[in-house]
N, C-alpha and C positions, 0 to 999 in steps of 0.2 A: 611451429602446425603447416608454416607456408614454407617451407624450408621442405618439407619433406612434400609436401605435394607437389613444390617445383622441381623435385631430384628424382620423382613419380610423370611428371610430364617432360621431361626429358628425355627417361628413360624411354617411354615409350614410343616419343616422338620418334627421337632417334634408330630405334630398333628399327620400325617402320621402312624411312625413310632409307636409311640409308642400303635397306636393304635392296633396294633400288635404284642406288647411286646417285639421291636427295640427301636434302640437309634437315630442311624442314620451316626455315624462316618465314617464309609464305604463309605457315599455318601457327606459328608460334609467335609474330607481331603482333596479330592482334588478341592472340590470347589475355599477352600480357596488359594491353589497351586497354581491354573489355573488362578481362578478366580480376586484374590485380592493379591497376591504378596507372600505370605507368604512362608518362606521357610518349611520344610518338619516338622522341628523339633517343630516351632511356628506352622504349622498346627496341628500337632498331639494333642501340649499342651489345645492349643484353644479348640479344641475338644473333650476334655480330659471333662476341664470347661463347658463346654456346655451340654455333656452327663451326667456330674455329675447330673448338676440341675433336666435336663430334667429326667434322671430316677429318683431322687428324689421327686421331685413332681406329677411323676405318681405313683411310691407307695404309697404315703399319698392319690391320687386320689382310689386306685386302691382296697388298704384298706377301706377306707370308704364301698367302693361297695364289702367290705367279697369278693374278688378275686385272695388272692394269697395263696398257699398253703409253708408254710414259713418253715417247715420239707426239703421237696426239693428244694426251693431258697436257702436255706444257703449249702448244700451237693452241687450244682450246683456250689457253690465258693471256696470248698474245696481244688482242687488241682489247681485251676487257677494258682497259679506261678509257680509250677513246670513246668504244660502244658506250660506256658509263658516263661520260659529259654528253654522247650527243641523247641519252637516253633525260637527263637532267635537263636539258635544253626542250625538249620535247614536252615537256609538264610545264615548260611557262606558257608553249602554245596551246594545246591541246588541255583539255578538260582532267584532272585523273581519272574520276571516275569513267571517261569514257574510253580513257587506255584501261584503265582496266578492265574494263567491260570489252574491249576486244582483245584483251589476252588472253583473259578466259576463254573466248567462245574459238578462237586457237587453240587454245591445250582441250576443250574438249575434239574437237577435227583431229587432232593429233593424236586423243585418247585411241579414237576408231580406227587408225590406220594401225597403230601400234597393236592394239587386243586383236584385230583380224588379220595381220601379217602373220604369213604362212611359214613354216617352219625354215631358218637353214643351218648350214655348216657354222659350229665354229671355228669360223676364218678371221684374219685381220680386219685389214680396213677394203674397201671393195676395188677390185683390180688386182691382177700380179705385176704388171707393168710398174717397177718402182724407177721413182724422178730424180722427186724434188726431199732431201732428209730424208731417204730410207723411204716416205710415201708415196703412194701413184697422185699423179698433178690435181687430178680432181682433186681427190681428198685432202691435201694440201689445202687448195682454193674454198674449201667446202668447209676447214677446221678454221679458217680465217675468218669468213663470214660468220660461223658461228657463232665465234669467238665476240666477233663485233657485238652482236645481235644481243647476245648472254649478255654483254655488260651493260648495252641501249636498259635489257629488263631490268638487271640487277640497279641499272641510275635510276629509274621511272618509279621502281615499286622496294629500292633497301634492299632485295633478296629475290630469289627466284632465279638468277643465268642458267641453275643448274637443268633447270625443267627443259630451257633452249641446246643445254648440251646436251644430256639422252633424246631427247627429240632428233637431233643432227646424226648422232651415231646410231642410234637403231634404224631410221628411215631412209640419210642421205650416204653413211657413211656403210650400212649395213654391216656394221657390227652386230657379232653376238651378245646378246645383254647382258651374259656372263660376265666378259670382257669391257661391255659396256658401263656397266655400276662401276664397280674399280676405279676405272681411268675417272670419272665425272668426279669421284671427293679426292682425287688424286687432284686433279685439277681446281679443285672448290678453296683441297687444303691451301695453295697456295693462295689467292686472290683473298679468300677470308683473314687471312693473318695479316696480308697487307690489308685491309678495309680495316679489320683491328682497332689498327694502331693509332687513328686519328678518332677514331672514337673514343681511346680511353685518352687519350691528351685534350680531349675538349670533357672529359667529364659526362662523358653520357654511360660509360658501363657501372650499373646498380651492383656494386658487389656480394650486394647481401641476395639479391635476386640473380643475379649472374653463376654466382659459383655453385647453389646446389644445382641450378639448370646443369652447368657444363659438368659437374660431378654425374647425372644422372646419362646427359647424352655420351661421354667417356662410354659407361658400361652398355647405355643400348648399342651405341657403334661399334661393341665390340663381338655383341650377341648377333645383332643385323647381319654381316656380311658372313656370318656361322651360319646364318637359317636360308639364306642364299645360296650360301656352298650346296646346302644340301635338296635346295630345287628344281624344279623341273629348269629349261632355259623357257619355256611354253608358262610355265607355270609366273616365270618373273615379268615375262611381257603382259601379262595381265595383270599384275600385283601393280604394276608401272601404268596400263594405263588407268587401274583402279582410281589411282594416288592424281595423273593429269585430271582428272575428271573431279576430283574432290578439291583440287588448289583452281581446276576452271569455275567450276561455283561459286566458291570462295569469291572469286576474285569480279566473278560477275555482280555477287550480291552485296557488295562492298559499300555502294549505298544503302541498303535497306541494314546492314552491319552498323555503320557509323551514326547511322541518324538518330 
């Protein structure tokens, strides 16, 4: 019965989240802790396995649809490790509840800009003149900044880097959500796979929970991109904004949820 519940959970969460370029880790971790009684370490390990399979599955789906900017996806991963170290260091200086609240407030503000943003053409990253690795100079540095920031968020909360990547691509790089979602899944597939390995060696991946959750995620990560392909760009933007609101409220309510 628990296995079926986990399969359905992985299916539903990844269907929605991969539709907008995310993986659902920030939502899955507290559910595993509060709903299934896993320790924080096990919840992160199980969540990472689910996100790894979800993002790999979604990347395949988006690659078939030719909706991935591989240059941007790789650049968004370059500074993830230094960022994660910085994020982990911040947790020793600032209360985790305060960090979660600030990040939640940031997502709520970003969600407003994402939802209210006017339509733009389905272009590549901003600008026409390309200078560094085939990208405009501004886009190149924005990618590095976003990479460090997404790594910091992951270092602080164990997940959530994809939200920063999506916000950066849609708002800073002015990429169409139609391309940004696939690019985000590709970038996360690389980092999640790398992050899963040490957790597996440390014994944090409880296979009894991780396997059915990941199985559902693989299926959901095929459904999400197909739904995304049929949706209008404005619809994708509104769904992304709504998901940001849900995650933002979850982060702000962390002290009350865990109490």
